[in-house]
C-alpha positions as CSV (number, residue, x, y, z in Angstrom):
1,X,-4.2,19.7,-16.6
2,X,-1.3,22.4,-15.3
3,X,1.9,22.2,-13.7
4,X,3.1,24.4,-11.1
5,X,7.1,24.3,-9.2
6,X,5.9,25.5,-5.6
7,X,7.9,25.6,-2.4
8,X,6.6,24.7,1.1
9,X,9.0,25.6,3.6
10,X,7.3,25.0,7.0
11,X,4.7,23.3,8.4
12,X,2.6,27.0,8.7
13,X,3.0,27.4,4.7
14,X,1.4,23.5,4.1
15,X,-1.4,24.0,6.2
16,X,-2.1,27.3,4.4
17,X,-1.4,25.0,1.4
18,X,-3.5,22.5,1.7
19,X,-6.6,24.8,3.3
20,X,-6.6,27.2,0.0
21,X,-6.0,23.8,-2.4
22,X,-9.2,22.6,-0.7
23,X,-11.1,25.2,-1.6
24,X,-11.1,23.6,-4.8
25,X,-13.3,20.7,-6.0
26,X,-10.7,19.8,-8.8
27,X,-8.2,16.5,-8.0
28,X,-4.5,18.2,-7.3
29,X,-1.6,16.1,-6.5
30,X,2.2,17.3,-5.3
31,X,4.9,15.4,-7.3
32,X,8.5,15.4,-6.2
33,X,11.0,12.7,-7.8
34,X,8.8,9.8,-8.0
35,X,6.8,10.4,-5.0
36,X,3.3,11.6,-5.3
37,X,0.9,12.8,-2.3
38,X,-2.8,14.1,-2.9
39,X,-2.3,17.9,-2.4
40,X,-5.4,17.8,-0.5
41,X,-4.0,15.5,2.2
42,X,-2.0,17.8,5.5
43,X,-0.1,14.6,6.1
44,X,0.6,14.0,2.4
45,X,1.8,17.2,1.6
46,X,3.5,17.5,5.2
47,X,6.4,14.3,3.9
48,X,7.4,16.9,1.2
49,X,7.7,19.9,2.9
50,X,11.2,21.5,2.5
51,X,11.8,19.6,-1.1
52,X,13.0,21.1,-3.8
53,X,11.4,20.4,-7.7
54,X,7.8,19.5,-6.0
55,X,5.5,20.6,-8.9
56,X,1.6,20.8,-8.2
57,X,-0.4,19.1,-10.9
58,X,-3.7,20.4,-11.3
59,X,-6.3,18.4,-12.9
60,X,-8.6,20.8,-14.2
61,X,-9.0,22.6,-17.4
62,X,-9.2,26.5,-16.1
63,X,-7.2,26.5,-13.1
64,X,-6.7,30.6,-13.2
65,X,-8.6,31.0,-9.6
66,X,-7.0,28.1,-7.8
67,X,-3.0,29.7,-9.1
68,X,-4.0,32.8,-7.7
69,X,-4.9,31.5,-4.4
70,X,-1.6,29.4,-4.0
71,X,0.9,32.2,-5.8
72,X,2.9,32.9,-2.4
73,X,4.0,29.0,-3.0
74,X,4.9,29.2,-6.6
75,X,8.6,29.2,-7.7
C-alpha cells in the first residue's frame, strides 16, 4: 500500500485523473479528513475536488507506473 498527496483543482483534472487511475487493476481510494471515496469513481472524486490535504491510497505492492501516470497531480 502506498499513500501520496494529490491536488485536483478543476473538473478537467478530475476527469483526467480518474481516467488515468482506471487504466490499472489495483484498488485506489482518495481520503480527505474522515471522507473516503473510490478513486476510480468520477462522482466520488468530483466531491473532493479542490480539497486540501487529499491523499491517494494505492492498494498494491508495486505502483510506480501508476504514480508516473498521475505525477502532474501529486503534491
